[in-house]
All heavy atoms as an XYZ file, in Angstrom:
759
protein
N      -7.293     61.079     98.383
C      -7.502     62.138     97.477
C      -8.710     62.973     97.904
O      -9.715     62.520     98.331
C      -7.786     61.551     96.051
C      -8.068     62.568     95.085
S      -8.530     61.884     93.455
C      -7.322     60.604     93.139
N      -8.487     64.275     97.874
C      -9.525     65.197     98.279
C     -10.377     65.657     97.050
O      -9.822     65.959     96.025
C      -8.956     66.493     98.874
C      -9.870     67.589     99.378
C     -10.696     67.077    100.459
C      -9.064     68.852     99.788
N     -11.699     65.613     97.277
C     -12.601     66.058     96.119
C     -13.452     67.151     96.616
O     -14.203     66.996     97.669
C     -13.439     64.875     95.618
O     -12.580     63.879     95.116
C     -14.318     65.256     94.466
N     -13.569     68.251     95.845
C     -14.497     69.317     96.163
C     -15.691     69.137     95.186
O     -15.518     68.916     94.043
C     -13.920     70.709     95.870
C     -12.890     71.041     96.960
O     -12.811     70.471     98.015
O     -12.109     72.005     96.672
N     -16.953     69.149     95.751
C     -18.133     68.906     94.931
C     -18.897     70.230     94.881
O     -19.250     70.809     95.911
C     -19.106     67.882     95.642
C     -18.450     66.569     95.794
N     -18.724     65.504     94.999
C     -17.552     66.011     96.685
C     -18.046     64.427     95.246
N     -17.368     64.758     96.339
N     -19.223     70.669     93.672
C     -20.037     71.725     93.358
C     -21.205     71.338     92.539
O     -21.307     71.613     91.280
C     -19.232     72.947     92.725
C     -18.106     73.411     93.546
C     -16.733     72.878     93.406
C     -18.227     74.316     94.502
C     -15.754     73.310     94.098
C     -17.179     74.836     95.365
C     -15.942     74.266     95.091
O     -14.887     74.664     95.899
N     -22.158     70.594     93.127
C     -23.216     69.907     92.462
C     -24.080     70.914     91.618
O     -24.342     70.640     90.490
C     -23.984     69.070     93.338
C     -25.123     68.328     92.728
C     -23.188     68.000     94.092
N     -24.471     71.994     92.222
C     -25.234     72.957     91.521
C     -24.530     73.507     90.275
O     -25.245     73.974     89.358
C     -25.648     74.089     92.483
C     -26.601     73.691     93.592
O     -27.206     72.577     93.450
O     -26.686     74.330     94.643
N     -23.227     73.519     90.255
C     -22.522     74.070     89.120
C     -22.109     72.950     88.212
O     -21.619     73.228     87.067
C     -21.284     74.836     89.578
C     -21.524     76.076     90.502
C     -20.134     76.557     90.960
C     -22.212     77.077     89.697
N     -22.294     71.708     88.581
C     -21.890     70.600     87.777
C     -20.379     70.345     87.755
O     -19.855     69.870     86.723
N     -19.719     70.638     88.871
C     -18.308     70.487     88.925
C     -17.830     69.669     90.061
O     -18.340     69.719     91.166
C     -17.556     71.851     89.077
C     -17.744     72.873     87.917
C     -17.248     74.241     88.392
C     -17.169     72.340     86.626
N     -16.877     68.765     89.725
C     -16.258     67.989     90.877
C     -14.734     68.061     90.551
O     -14.240     67.802     89.478
C     -16.636     66.467     90.620
C     -18.116     66.333     90.784
C     -19.001     66.417     89.722
C     -18.621     66.040     92.015
C     -20.349     66.283     89.929
C     -19.986     65.897     92.222
C     -20.902     66.030     91.210
N     -13.932     68.476     91.592
C     -12.541     68.780     91.488
C     -11.797     67.799     92.405
O     -12.037     67.775     93.612
C     -12.278     70.204     91.904
C     -13.163     71.241     91.188
C     -13.223     72.496     92.009
C     -12.568     71.463     89.860
N     -10.861     67.079     91.903
C      -9.988     66.136     92.643
C      -8.616     66.723     92.766
O      -7.989     67.212     91.769
C      -9.816     64.802     91.937
C     -11.174     63.921     92.101
O     -12.060     64.389     92.784
O     -11.228     62.976     91.321
N      -8.069     66.736     93.962
C      -6.789     67.295     94.235
C      -5.773     66.109     94.712
O      -6.235     65.162     95.447
C      -6.866     68.362     95.384
C      -7.677     69.531     94.953
C      -9.017     69.500     95.138
C      -7.008     70.588     94.370
C      -9.824     70.596     94.710
C      -7.854     71.728     93.978
C      -9.231     71.645     94.107
N      -4.532     66.229     94.429
C      -3.629     65.258     94.786
C      -3.053     65.571     96.292
O      -3.628     66.448     96.876
C      -2.397     65.156     93.843
C      -1.556     66.423     93.806
O      -1.568     67.255     94.643
N      -0.735     66.449     92.761
N      -2.172     64.811     96.742
C      -1.658     64.971     98.103
C      -0.971     66.370     98.423
O      -0.881     66.783     99.546
C      -0.667     63.875     98.561
C      -1.368     62.533     98.576
O      -2.647     62.532     98.822
O      -0.789     61.486     98.424
N      -0.542     66.988     97.285
C       0.008     68.336     97.370
C      -0.984     69.433     97.222
O      -0.632     70.619     96.983
C       1.153     68.482     96.320
O       2.121     67.553     96.603
N      -2.265     69.101     97.236
C      -3.305     70.067     97.049
C      -3.412     70.705     95.660
O      -3.811     71.798     95.432
C      -3.376     71.114     98.052
C      -3.834     70.623     99.367
O      -4.616     69.685     99.412
O      -3.328     71.174    100.456
N      -2.843     69.946     94.612
C      -2.830     70.431     93.269
C      -3.959     69.768     92.502
O      -4.212     68.527     92.679
C      -1.561     70.132     92.570
C      -0.330     70.830     93.314
C       0.805     70.753     92.443
N       0.701     71.656     91.279
C       1.612     71.887     90.468
N       2.805     71.285     90.506
N       1.426     72.658     89.404
N      -4.725     70.572     91.746
C      -5.788     70.000     90.903
C      -5.296     69.038     89.879
O      -4.341     69.423     89.189
C      -6.592     71.122     90.268
C      -7.752     70.720     89.330
C      -8.824     70.143     90.203
C      -8.290     72.013     88.631
N      -5.855     67.816     89.872
C      -5.373     66.816     88.883
C      -6.431     66.186     88.091
O      -6.186     65.510     87.115
C      -4.459     65.788     89.522
C      -5.133     64.867     90.470
C      -4.201     63.860     91.029
O      -3.031     63.829     90.698
O      -4.680     62.990     91.774
N      -7.683     66.512     88.387
C      -8.818     65.890     87.773
C     -10.075     66.761     87.935
O     -10.357     67.170     89.109
C      -9.107     64.511     88.345
C     -10.108     63.639     87.564
C      -9.777     62.876     86.493
C     -11.487     63.684     88.080
C     -10.719     62.068     85.872
C     -12.441     62.855     87.434
C     -12.080     62.079     86.344
N     -10.770     67.025     86.894
C     -12.009     67.851     86.938
C     -13.004     67.088     86.166
O     -12.858     66.635     85.022
C     -11.658     69.174     86.285
C     -12.851     70.022     85.887
C     -13.438     70.643     87.105
C     -12.399     71.158     84.975
N     -14.181     67.021     86.766
C     -15.411     66.363     86.081
C     -16.502     67.373     86.020
O     -16.739     68.144     86.923
C     -15.940     65.207     86.879
C     -17.102     64.509     86.128
C     -17.644     63.321     86.905
O     -17.074     62.812     87.849
O     -18.618     62.769     86.371
N     -17.039     67.477     84.776
C     -18.125     68.461     84.516
C     -19.339     67.701     84.027
O     -19.259     66.777     83.196
C     -17.620     69.372     83.373
C     -18.676     70.553     83.187
C     -16.333     70.086     83.693
N     -20.428     68.081     84.669
C     -21.769     67.424     84.260
C     -22.574     68.301     83.329
O     -22.253     69.461     83.254
C     -22.529     66.950     85.570
O     -22.893     68.111     86.215
C     -21.667     66.094     86.443
N     -23.697     67.807     82.778
C     -24.441     68.669     81.893
C     -24.979     69.933     82.494
O     -25.442     70.847     81.792
C     -25.600     67.751     81.511
C     -25.039     66.373     81.527
C     -24.078     66.425     82.776
N     -24.937     70.112     83.820
C     -25.427     71.431     84.374
C     -24.518     72.558     83.824
O     -24.966     73.639     83.543
C     -25.314     71.354     85.928
C     -25.633     72.672     86.549
C     -26.269     70.277     86.480
N     -23.266     72.242     83.627
C     -22.341     73.228     83.125
C     -22.198     73.017     81.542
O     -22.490     71.971     81.072
C     -20.989     73.081     83.749
N     -21.810     74.079     80.876
C     -21.608     73.929     79.458
C     -20.076     73.849     79.213
O     -19.346     74.565     79.711
N     -19.789     72.830     78.386
C     -18.343     72.677     78.002
C     -18.257     72.567     76.476
O     -19.038     71.803     75.879
C     -17.798     71.360     78.620
C     -16.419     71.132     78.233
C     -17.881     71.432     80.148
N     -17.324     73.288     75.946
C     -17.116     73.325     74.476
C     -15.603     72.991     74.246
O     -14.764     73.403     75.019
C     -17.363     74.674     73.886
C     -18.832     75.032     73.917
C     -19.525     75.392     75.027
C     -19.590     74.974     72.764
C     -20.783     75.826     75.107
C     -20.948     75.388     72.761
C     -21.550     75.735     73.910
N     -15.343     72.372     73.129
C     -13.992     72.304     72.640
C     -14.048     72.945     71.272
O     -14.644     72.454     70.346
C     -13.558     70.784     72.524
C     -12.108     70.601     72.013
C     -11.127     71.200     73.008
C     -11.746     69.224     71.699
N     -13.448     74.108     71.311
C     -13.676     75.032     70.109
C     -15.131     75.360     69.992
O     -15.675     75.801     70.936
N     -15.775     75.094     68.912
C     -17.123     75.335     68.723
C     -17.974     74.069     68.897
O     -19.245     74.091     68.637
C     -17.371     75.861     67.217
O     -17.007     74.824     66.345
N     -17.426     72.960     69.356
C     -18.155     71.766     69.573
C     -18.722     71.658     70.974
O     -17.943     71.494     71.971
C     -17.319     70.479     69.315
C     -18.069     69.232     69.553
C     -16.737     70.566     67.867
N     -20.037     71.756     71.297
C     -20.540     71.456     72.594
C     -20.416     70.024     72.897
O     -20.756     69.203     72.133
C     -22.030     71.992     72.438
C     -22.300     72.007     70.996
C     -21.055     72.077     70.194
N     -19.924     69.784     74.092
C     -19.621     68.363     74.463
C     -20.684     67.655     75.253
O     -20.789     66.433     75.298
C     -18.275     68.256     75.197
C     -17.058     68.892     74.501
C     -15.854     68.788     75.367
C     -16.859     68.077     73.178
N     -21.472     68.322     76.039
C     -22.323     67.762     77.041
C     -23.829     67.747     76.633
O     -24.311     68.659     75.965
C     -22.222     68.428     78.440
C     -20.981     68.179     79.232
C     -20.765     69.131     80.360
C     -21.010     66.788     79.751
N     -24.512     66.685     77.075
C     -25.945     66.627     76.842
C     -26.364     66.424     75.413
O     -27.536     66.610     75.066
N     -25.495     65.988     74.633
C     -25.805     65.762     73.162
C     -25.492     64.270     72.806
O     -24.911     63.530     73.603
C     -24.802     66.588     72.338
C     -24.968     68.015     72.534
C     -24.086     68.847     71.578
N     -24.236     68.425     70.156
C     -23.194     68.286     69.304
N     -21.961     68.425     69.800
N     -23.424     67.880     68.070
N     -25.785     63.977     71.612
C     -25.592     62.596     71.108
C     -24.108     62.229     71.253
O     -23.331     63.008     70.664
C     -26.108     62.473     69.659
O     -25.496     61.281     69.127
N     -23.811     61.185     71.890
C     -22.420     60.740     72.009
C     -21.767     60.485     70.645
O     -20.706     60.990     70.387
C     -22.420     59.349     72.804
C     -21.004     58.685     72.847
C     -20.021     59.203     73.719
C     -20.817     57.672     72.020
C     -18.854     58.581     73.779
C     -19.517     57.087     72.055
C     -18.535     57.573     72.943
O     -17.302     56.956     72.879
N     -22.464     59.837     69.806
C     -21.986     59.575     68.408
C     -21.696     60.837     67.608
O     -20.752     60.942     66.958
C     -22.974     58.637     67.639
C     -22.939     57.238     68.170
C     -23.729     56.319     67.429
N     -23.835     54.940     68.011
C     -24.091     53.823     67.353
N     -24.262     53.946     66.001
N     -24.070     52.762     67.949
N     -22.638     61.781     67.759
C     -22.440     63.077     67.014
C     -21.253     63.851     67.595
O     -20.485     64.421     66.797
C     -23.681     63.940     67.135
C     -24.879     63.459     66.313
C     -26.049     64.369     66.422
O     -25.981     65.442     66.971
O     -27.149     63.788     66.030
N     -21.055     63.875     68.882
C     -19.968     64.595     69.445
C     -18.661     63.868     69.048
O     -17.718     64.636     68.584
C     -20.068     64.663     71.052
C     -18.793     65.165     71.624
C     -21.279     65.449     71.420
N     -18.548     62.579     69.188
C     -17.297     61.894     68.711
C     -17.034     62.093     67.244
O     -15.899     62.367     66.919
C     -17.427     60.369     69.094
C     -16.322     59.646     68.460
C     -17.446     60.185     70.606
N     -18.002     62.086     66.431
C     -17.843     62.332     64.973
C     -17.319     63.816     64.772
O     -16.457     63.968     63.906
C     -19.210     62.141     64.201
N     -17.919     64.735     65.458
C     -17.416     66.169     65.308
C     -15.987     66.314     65.762
O     -15.235     67.057     65.078
C     -18.377     67.128     65.998
C     -19.799     67.231     65.317
C     -20.715     68.085     66.118
O     -20.258     68.889     66.933
O     -21.923     67.893     65.925
N     -15.669     65.686     66.808
C     -14.306     65.679     67.323
C     -13.361     65.087     66.343
O     -12.228     65.555     66.078
C     -14.204     65.123     68.713
C     -14.898     65.899     69.750
C     -14.838     65.153     71.143
C     -14.312     67.278     69.999
N     -13.789     63.967     65.641
C     -12.993     63.226     64.734
C     -12.720     64.176     63.522
O     -11.646     64.253     62.992
C     -13.636     61.993     64.328
C     -12.781     61.098     63.431
C     -13.420     59.729     63.121
N     -13.742     58.945     64.298
C     -14.944     58.637     64.687
N     -16.028     58.934     63.997
N     -15.194     57.936     65.806
N     -13.838     64.908     63.160
C     -13.767     65.936     61.983
C     -12.756     66.934     62.283
O     -12.081     67.514     61.406
C     -15.064     66.401     61.663
C     -16.043     65.458     60.966
C     -17.414     66.084     60.790
O     -17.556     67.316     60.879
O     -18.376     65.237     60.516
N     -12.567     67.254     63.528
C     -11.705     68.285     64.001
C     -10.202     67.799     64.192
O      -9.292     68.506     64.582
C     -12.222     68.911     65.378
N     -10.060     66.442     63.871
C      -8.683     65.933     63.934
C      -8.385     65.158     65.150
O      -7.167     64.814     65.309
N      -9.319     64.963     66.053
C      -9.034     64.269     67.356
C      -9.416     62.737     67.227
O     -10.481     62.500     66.718
C      -9.751     64.836     68.482
C      -9.457     66.368     68.784
C     -10.317     66.798     69.902
C      -8.005     66.555     69.042
N      -8.613     61.965     67.772
C      -8.953     60.507     67.842
C      -8.810     60.050     69.300
O      -7.752     60.354     69.962
C      -8.142     59.612     66.875
O      -6.751     59.768     67.161
N      -9.737     59.276     69.721
C      -9.686     58.805     71.063
C      -9.809     57.276     71.196
O      -9.989     56.637     70.192
N      -9.688     56.861     72.433
C      -9.752     55.414     72.712
C     -11.046     55.136     73.397
O     -11.351     55.658     74.494
C      -8.528     55.047     73.610
O      -8.666     53.763     73.987
N     -11.961     54.437     72.744
C     -13.260     54.110     73.268
C     -13.308     52.845     74.000
O     -12.603     51.914     73.769
C     -14.232     54.029     72.076
C     -14.555     55.355     71.474
C     -15.777     55.327     70.460
O     -16.910     55.461     70.967
O     -15.468     55.023     69.305
N     -14.120     52.811     75.126
C     -14.464     51.575     75.815
C     -15.889     51.717     76.339
O     -16.661     52.520     75.793
C     -13.457     51.432     76.986
C     -13.496     52.608     78.053
O     -14.510     53.340     78.078
O     -12.565     52.708     78.802
N     -16.212     50.805     77.251
C     -17.603     50.738     77.665
C     -18.115     51.996     78.450
O     -19.346     52.089     78.797
C     -17.873     49.504     78.528
C     -17.127     49.445     79.844
C     -15.672     49.069     79.746
O     -15.230     48.538     78.732
O     -15.032     49.283     80.737
N     -17.197     52.938     78.844
C     -17.630     54.085     79.590
C     -17.550     55.438     78.775
O     -17.802     56.503     79.309
C     -16.970     54.243     80.848
O     -15.576     54.456     80.656
N     -17.137     55.309     77.453
C     -17.018     56.534     76.662
C     -15.709     56.535     75.818
O     -15.270     55.461     75.427
N     -15.123     57.641     75.809
C     -13.846     57.835     74.974
C     -12.976     58.696     75.668
O     -13.314     59.699     76.253
C     -14.262     58.393     73.525
C     -14.966     59.778     73.588
C     -12.996     58.528     72.655
N     -11.592     58.334     75.639
C     -10.596     59.116     76.182
C      -9.628     59.715     75.201
O      -9.229     58.977     74.280
C      -9.722     58.269     77.177
C      -8.676     58.976     77.924
C      -7.830     58.133     78.825
O      -8.381     57.142     79.364
O      -6.578     58.389     78.872
N      -9.391     60.971     75.279
C      -8.525     61.641     74.385
C      -7.291     61.917     75.193
O      -6.995     63.054     75.783
C      -9.178     62.917     73.877
C     -10.393     62.656     72.952
C     -11.631     62.635     73.549
C     -10.224     62.424     71.636
C     -12.737     62.381     72.841
C     -11.393     62.088     70.885
C     -12.596     62.077     71.439
O     -13.710     61.838     70.672
N      -6.365     60.956     75.231
C      -5.164     61.009     76.087
C      -4.225     62.203     75.803
O      -3.775     62.834     76.757
C      -4.370     59.761     76.040
O      -5.197     58.590     76.298
N      -4.035     62.388     74.558
C      -3.100     63.458     74.092
C      -3.643     64.880     74.607
O      -2.831     65.795     74.851
C      -2.851     63.505     72.664
C      -1.999     62.259     72.209
O      -1.369     61.624     73.058
O      -2.007     61.940     71.040
N      -4.962     64.990     74.612
C      -5.578     66.266     74.953
C      -5.962     66.336     76.419
O      -6.498     67.349     76.904
C      -6.787     66.589     74.074
C      -6.408     66.797     72.636
C      -6.160     65.535     71.850
O      -6.614     64.468     72.282
N      -5.367     65.629     70.861
N      -5.846     65.225     77.133
C      -6.123     65.107     78.533
C      -7.536     65.360     78.980
O      -7.893     66.063     79.874
C      -5.151     65.982     79.381
S      -3.392     65.552     79.213
N      -8.515     64.758     78.088
C      -9.883     64.789     78.510
C     -10.582     63.539     78.063
O     -10.090     62.829     77.231
C     -10.551     66.123     77.946
C     -10.896     66.132     76.554
C     -12.277     65.755     76.149
C     -10.102     66.381     75.525
C     -12.710     65.677     74.863
C     -10.511     66.271     74.197
C     -11.722     66.020     73.865
N     -11.748     63.380     78.594
C     -12.469     62.137     78.228
C     -14.013     62.582     78.263
O     -14.422     63.407     78.979
C     -12.250     61.031     79.220
N     -14.849     61.776     77.515
C     -16.294     61.940     77.538
C     -16.890     60.691     78.256
O     -16.468     59.565     77.766
C     -16.825     62.015     76.084
C     -16.250     63.150     75.189
C     -16.835     63.046     73.835
C     -16.437     64.496     75.778
N     -17.764     60.900     79.183
C     -18.378     59.727     79.762
C     -19.739     59.616     79.273
O     -20.583     60.461     79.050
C     -18.481     60.022     81.330
C     -19.315     59.015     82.004
C     -18.884     57.705     82.185
C     -20.571     59.238     82.385
C     -19.657     56.722     82.825
C     -21.367     58.343     83.029
C     -20.916     57.015     83.233
N     -20.072     58.264     79.032
C     -21.404     57.922     78.503
C     -21.662     56.468     79.064
O     -20.875     55.665     78.854
C     -21.363     57.973     76.978
S     -22.940     57.457     76.149
N     -22.841     56.396     79.670
C     -23.119     55.083     80.249
C     -23.370     53.911     79.287
O     -23.289     52.827     79.603
C     -24.305     55.144     81.292
O     -25.411     55.653     80.645
N     -23.702     54.313     78.037
C     -23.976     53.291     77.005
C     -23.487     53.852     75.659
O     -24.264     54.111     74.726
C     -25.524     53.016     76.911
N     -22.249     54.004     75.489
C     -21.653     54.626     74.332
C     -21.964     53.854     72.964
O     -21.904     54.480     71.950
C     -20.069     54.670     74.521
C     -19.895     53.649     75.497
C     -21.169     53.475     76.396
N     -22.259     52.631     73.059
C     -22.492     51.860     71.794
C     -23.958     51.779     71.421
O     -24.324     51.102     70.483
C     -21.843     50.463     71.914
C     -20.360     50.527     72.226
C     -19.848     50.152     73.443
C     -19.521     51.109     71.241
C     -18.561     50.219     73.730
C     -18.088     51.292     71.615
C     -17.679     50.864     72.789
N     -24.841     52.478     72.176
C     -26.240     52.491     71.824
C     -26.497     53.798     71.024
O     -25.915     54.786     71.153
C     -27.045     52.545     73.120
C     -26.668     51.386     74.049
C     -27.885     50.706     74.559
O     -28.963     51.153     74.350
O     -27.669     49.662     75.165
N     -27.419     53.633     70.062
C     -27.753     54.739     69.122
C     -28.146     56.048     69.763
O     -27.852     57.124     69.348
C     -28.897     54.271     68.066
C     -28.368     53.293     67.143
O     -27.112     53.147     66.889
O     -29.174     52.554     66.570
N     -28.924     55.932     70.856
C     -29.463     57.147     71.512
C     -28.651     57.551     72.723
O     -29.229     58.366     73.602
C     -30.928     56.860     71.887
C     -31.067     55.774     72.900
O     -30.105     54.977     73.154
O     -32.182     55.570     73.417
N     -27.356     57.199     72.819
C     -26.610     57.577     74.024
C     -26.248     59.072     73.987
O     -26.096     59.664     72.935
C     -25.293     56.743     74.028
O     -24.542     56.870     72.896
N     -26.146     59.604     75.183
C     -25.925     61.042     75.388
C     -24.610     61.180     76.192
O     -24.383     60.374     77.157
C     -27.081     61.605     76.151
C     -28.333     61.495     75.412
C     -26.807     63.125     76.519
C     -28.382     62.192     74.127
N     -23.765     62.182     75.871
C     -22.606     62.490     76.671
C     -23.061     63.005     78.026
O     -23.798     63.992     78.171
C     -21.691     63.464     75.992
C     -20.523     63.805     76.933
C     -21.209     62.978     74.629
N     -22.733     62.303     79.108
C     -23.194     62.645     80.443
C     -22.138     63.351     81.330
O     -22.550     63.971     82.284
C     -23.561     61.318     81.195
C     -24.688     60.605     80.463
C     -24.792     59.167     81.070
O     -24.780     58.993     82.289
O     -24.937     58.258     80.229
N     -20.896     63.300     80.920
C     -19.828     63.949     81.640
C     -18.647     64.141     80.809
O     -18.355     63.423     79.879
N     -17.846     65.191     81.215
C     -16.563     65.432     80.610
C     -15.538     65.445     81.713
O     -15.804     66.106     82.770
C     -16.557     66.783     79.829
C     -15.095     67.045     79.374
C     -17.548     66.763     78.674
N     -14.428     64.789     81.610
C     -13.322     64.884     82.522
C     -12.117     65.476     81.871
O     -11.881     65.271     80.652
C     -13.030     63.490     83.098
O     -12.611     62.639     82.122
C     -14.154     62.886     83.878
N     -11.478     66.284     82.723
C     -10.230     66.850     82.324
C      -9.240     66.411     83.306
O      -9.399     66.469     84.538
C     -10.320     68.326     82.190
C      -8.945     68.987     81.798
C     -11.400     68.824     81.224
N      -8.006     65.937     82.905
C      -7.023     65.394     83.876
C      -5.612     65.756     83.582
O      -5.405     66.213     82.446
C      -7.178     63.835     83.836
C      -7.190     63.164     82.600
C      -6.030     62.861     81.914
C      -8.472     62.921     81.940
C      -6.096     62.198     80.604
C      -8.453     62.281     80.686
C      -7.297     61.989     80.002
N      -4.786     65.689     84.573
C      -3.405     66.050     84.331
C      -2.820     64.984     83.506
O      -3.049     63.842     83.608
C      -2.693     66.168     85.761
N      -1.685     65.322     82.817
C      -0.940     64.375     81.991
C      -0.468     63.343     82.943
O       0.052     63.526     84.033
C       0.207     65.171     81.313
C      -0.296     66.558     81.363
C      -1.172     66.781     82.535
N      -0.587     61.998     82.521
C      -0.118     60.913     83.306
C      -1.069     60.439     84.408
O      -0.738     59.521     85.047
N      -2.276     61.109     84.519
C      -3.156     60.723     85.540
C      -3.530     59.314     85.538
O      -3.762     58.671     86.542
C      -4.410     61.726     85.513
C      -5.508     61.405     86.522
C      -5.340     61.939     87.727
C      -6.602     60.553     86.225
C      -6.308     61.696     88.742
C      -7.582     60.404     87.234
C      -7.410     60.904     88.411
O      -8.294     60.775     89.460
N      -3.777     58.716     84.297
C      -4.184     57.310     84.156
C      -3.030     56.357     84.041
O      -3.300     55.136     83.844
C      -5.179     57.130     83.030
C      -6.542     57.704     83.350
C      -6.970     58.881     82.687
C      -7.323     57.039     84.232
C      -8.230     59.414     83.014
C      -8.593     57.618     84.542
C      -9.062     58.806     83.934
O     -10.208     59.244     84.143
N      -1.813     56.780     84.098
C      -0.637     55.896     83.908
C      -0.347     55.032     85.204
O      -0.659     55.386     86.272
C       0.553     56.604     83.507
C       0.444     57.237     82.161
O      -0.410     56.754     81.383
O       1.118     58.235     81.832
């Protein structure tokens, strides 16, 4: 898999064997919003709560939460700690994790 790194912009792009973009990671250097909800560099619990209020439900594990139907995930190194911060957002092609 080929990955293009744009560290100064906070972007990492993964391409499949056909050179099609299938995975995008965004770090706090860049700003990412879902509607009016800012996703990066904020309290993990607050972001998940705001997304839940907007009608989204995800699957949480030790690295954050994945919103499979919407094809994105929030990365957090300690999602179950009170002071955890969203450290990254990934956007992926449907079926990427299957």
